[in-house]
C-alpha positions in Angstrom: 58.2 -6.4 7.1 56.6 -2.8 6.0 54.0 -2.0 3.6 54.8 -1.5 0.1 54.8 2.3 -1.2 51.7 3.3 -1.7 49.5 6.4 -2.0 46.5 7.4 0.2 43.7 8.9 -0.8 40.8 10.3 1.8 37.9 11.2 -0.3 35.0 13.2 1.6 32.4 12.0 -0.8 31.2 8.6 -2.1 31.4 10.0 -5.8 34.9 11.0 -5.0 35.8 7.7 -3.8 34.0 6.0 -6.7 35.8 8.1 -9.4 39.1 7.3 -7.7 38.4 3.4 -7.6 37.1 3.9 -11.4 40.6 5.8 -12.6 43.0 3.4 -10.6 41.1 0.1 -11.1 42.9 -3.0 -9.9 45.8 -0.6 -8.8 43.5 0.8 -6.0 42.2 -0.8 -2.5 39.4 0.2 -0.6 39.9 0.6 3.2 37.5 1.1 5.8 38.4 -0.2 9.5 41.9 -1.7 8.3 41.7 -4.5 10.6 42.2 -7.2 8.1 43.7 -5.0 5.4 46.4 -3.8 7.1 48.1 -7.1 8.0 48.0 -8.0 4.4 49.6 -4.6 3.5 52.6 -5.2 6.4 53.3 -8.5 5.0 53.2 -7.5 1.2 50.4 -10.0 0.3 48.4 -6.8 -0.9 50.3 -4.4 -2.7 48.0 -1.5 -4.2 49.5 1.5 -5.7 46.7 3.7 -4.2 44.6 3.2 -0.8 41.2 4.9 -0.8 40.4 5.7 2.8 36.3 5.8 3.4 36.5 6.9 7.1 36.0 10.5 6.1 32.5 9.9 4.0 29.6 11.0 5.3 26.6 8.5 5.6 28.3 5.0 5.0 27.7 3.9 8.9 24.6 3.5 10.9 22.0 1.3 11.7 18.5 1.7 10.6 15.3 -0.2 10.8 13.4 -1.0 7.5 9.9 -0.9 7.1 9.6 -4.9 6.9 11.5 -4.9 10.1 14.7 -5.7 8.7 17.6 -3.8 9.6 19.9 -2.1 7.4 23.6 -1.6 8.4 25.6 1.0 6.5 29.1 -0.8 5.6 31.4 1.7 7.7 29.0 0.6 10.9 31.9 -0.8 13.4 31.7 -4.2 14.7 31.0 -3.2 18.1 27.8 -1.6 17.6 26.1 -5.0 16.3 27.3 -6.5 19.7 25.6 -3.3 21.8 22.7 -2.1 19.6 19.2 -2.8 20.9 17.7 -2.9 17.6 20.1 -5.6 16.5 19.4 -7.8 19.4 15.6 -7.2 18.8 15.3 -7.6 15.1 18.2 -9.7 13.7 19.7 -11.6 16.9 21.8 -13.9 14.9 23.9 -10.6 14.2 24.2 -10.0 17.9 24.9 -13.4 18.9 27.8 -13.4 16.4 29.3 -10.5 17.4 30.9 -10.9 20.7 32.8 -13.9 19.1 34.5 -11.8 16.5 38.1 -11.3 17.5 38.6 -9.0 20.6 37.0 -5.9 21.8 39.4 -3.5 20.4 39.4 -5.1 16.8 35.5 -4.7 16.9 35.9 -1.2 17.9 37.5 -0.1 14.8 36.7 -2.9 12.3 33.5 -2.4 10.3 30.7 -4.7 9.2 31.3 -4.3 5.5 35.0 -4.6 5.3 34.3 -7.8 7.1 31.7 -9.1 4.6 34.1 -7.8 1.5 37.0 -9.4 2.8 35.3 -12.6 2.9 37.5 -14.6 4.9 36.5 -18.1 4.7 36.9 -18.4 8.7 35.2 -14.9 9.5 31.8 -14.9 11.3 29.8 -12.2 9.5 29.8 -13.6 6.3 27.8 -16.7 7.8 25.4 -14.5 9.3 24.7 -13.0 6.2 24.1 -16.4 4.4 21.7 -17.5 7.1 19.9 -14.1 7.5 19.4 -14.1 3.7 20.9 -11.0 3.5 21.2 -8.5 0.4 24.4 -6.5 -0.2 24.1 -3.1 -1.7 26.8 -1.9 -4.1 27.4 1.2 -5.9 29.7 2.3 -8.8 30.0 5.2 -11.1 27.5 3.6 -13.3 24.7 2.6 -10.8 23.4 0.6 -7.9 22.9 -3.0 -7.5 21.6 -5.2 -4.9 23.4 -8.9 -4.5 21.9 -11.5 -2.7 24.1 -13.3 0.0 23.9 -16.6 -1.4 25.7 -15.2 -4.7 27.9 -12.8 -3.1 30.8 -15.1 -1.5 32.6 -16.7 -4.3 35.9 -18.3 -2.9 38.7 -17.2 -0.8 38.8 -13.5 -0.2 36.9 -13.0 -3.2 33.4 -11.9 -3.5 30.7 -10.8 -6.8 31.9 -7.1 -6.1 33.1 -5.8 -9.3 36.5 -4.0 -9.2 34.9 -0.3 -9.4 32.1 -1.1 -6.9 32.2 -0.2 -3.2 29.9 -2.2 -0.8 27.7 0.7 0.9 25.1 -1.2 2.8 23.8 -4.6 3.9 20.2 -5.3 4.7 19.6 -8.1 6.9 15.8 -9.2 7.1 14.3 -9.9 10.4 13.4 -13.7 11.0 9.9 -14.4 10.7 7.6 -14.6 13.8 8.1 -18.3 15.1 11.8 -18.4 14.3 14.9 -18.8 16.5 18.6 -18.2 15.8 22.0 -19.7 17.3 25.7 -19.1 16.5 28.4 -21.0 17.9 32.0 -21.4 16.9 35.3 -23.3 18.3 38.7 -21.9 18.4 41.9 -22.5 20.0 41.6 -19.1 21.9 39.2 -16.6 22.3 39.6 -14.0 19.5 41.2 -16.8 17.2 39.5 -17.4 14.0 37.4 -20.2 14.3 38.2 -23.7 13.4 34.4 -24.1 12.3 31.3 -22.2 13.1 28.0 -22.3 12.5 25.0 -19.9 12.2 21.2 -21.2 12.0 18.1 -20.0 11.6 15.0 -22.2 12.2 11.5 -21.4 11.7 8.8 -23.5 13.0 5.0 -23.9 12.5 2.8 -26.0 14.6 5.9 -27.7 15.8 7.3 -28.5 12.6 10.3 -27.1 10.5 9.0 -24.7 8.0 12.5 -23.1 7.1 16.0 -23.5 8.2 19.2 -21.8 7.3 22.6 -23.3 8.2 25.8 -21.7 7.1 29.1 -22.9 8.3 32.4 -21.5 8.5 36.2 -22.6 8.3 35.1 -25.7 6.3 35.4 -24.6 2.7 37.0 -22.0 0.7 34.0 -19.4 1.6 31.3 -19.2 4.3 29.3 -22.2 3.1 25.2 -22.6 3.1 24.0 -26.0 3.9 21.2 -27.7 1.9 18.3 -28.0 4.7 15.7 -29.5 2.4 15.5 -32.9 4.3 14.9 -31.2 7.7 11.7 -29.2 6.3 8.2 -30.5 7.6 10.1 -32.3 10.2 9.7 -31.9 13.8 13.0 -30.9 15.6 13.7 -33.9 17.5 17.3 -34.5 18.6 17.6 -37.8 16.2 16.5 -35.8 13.5 19.0 -33.0 13.8 21.6 -35.0 14.8 21.0 -37.5 11.6 21.2 -34.1 9.5 24.0 -32.9 11.2 26.1 -36.2 10.5 24.9 -36.3 7.0 26.1 -32.7 6.1 29.1 -32.9 7.8 29.9 -36.2 6.2 29.6 -34.4 2.9 32.2 -31.6 3.5 35.6 -31.2 2.1 37.5 -29.1 4.3 41.5 -28.6 4.5 43.9 -29.3 7.1 46.4 -26.9 8.4 48.2 -26.4 11.4 44.9 -25.5 13.6 43.0 -28.5 12.8 42.7 -31.3 10.4 40.5 -32.1 7.8 38.6 -34.7 9.9 38.5 -32.8 13.0 36.8 -29.8 11.3 34.3 -32.7 9.9 33.6 -33.7 13.3 33.3 -29.8 14.8 30.9 -29.3 12.0 28.4 -31.8 13.0 28.6 -30.9 16.4 28.0 -27.4 16.0 25.2 -28.1 13.2 23.4 -30.2 15.4 24.0 -27.7 18.7 22.9 -24.6 16.8 19.7 -26.6 15.1 18.8 -27.6 18.8 19.3 -24.1 20.1 17.7 -22.2 17.1 14.5 -24.8 17.7 14.2 -24.3 21.2 14.3 -20.5 20.8 11.3 -20.8 17.9 9.3 -22.9 20.3 9.7 -20.8 23.2 
């Protein structure tokens, strides 16, 4: 099948892109790397009247370190850069751990971090990374700029808190505190496939006890899902405590069944991956 007819706009400034989006409203779609949108166009699941290509706009890509030690990612930064950039590995290791698991290298070479986050696929890795890192999304429109916490950004299948006239321009990931460790794991049928289930985890230890913990899951709900980790706080991260938490967390999930995995199997995988990533992140924090 071929895409339905559309007009292609290739603005050279952010202001021009925002004006086009304002003018065409729901009839317009923004395209970045295109690795998620192009298949939807080909299948006619998406039929925009106007496609606004951001690739000619300068200043939307790049990685820079923030004054507080965190990292700002331009929305047009290619996913492959997360995998290769030493600043990412040093300052936000969870993003570096997840990046190699995203699709295949050819797709990572072209796909963008902003596109993946704005697309909000429930089985995609980067939304979980944003939740576990406590990231902030920066969006702009013709009327101004706003910052959206990751916890408020992902709403449901392919739906975010972005307004129809907003463009995601930057993702800000704070560095984990000293004494924190991170881990990302997923299980898929083949390398490069969407994960049946995955877990992104950060654990902060103080005097051997859990001071803070964040766990986000993919493939088990209509969006990347952050778990309530209150019961882990002030505990020593012993295997028994982590396994108990993981089992209880998975039991409370309500994933769907499909041709890739049953709901029961996804709950089982979630329990395994939550325990594994909590153990790995805790070990890294203690090292």
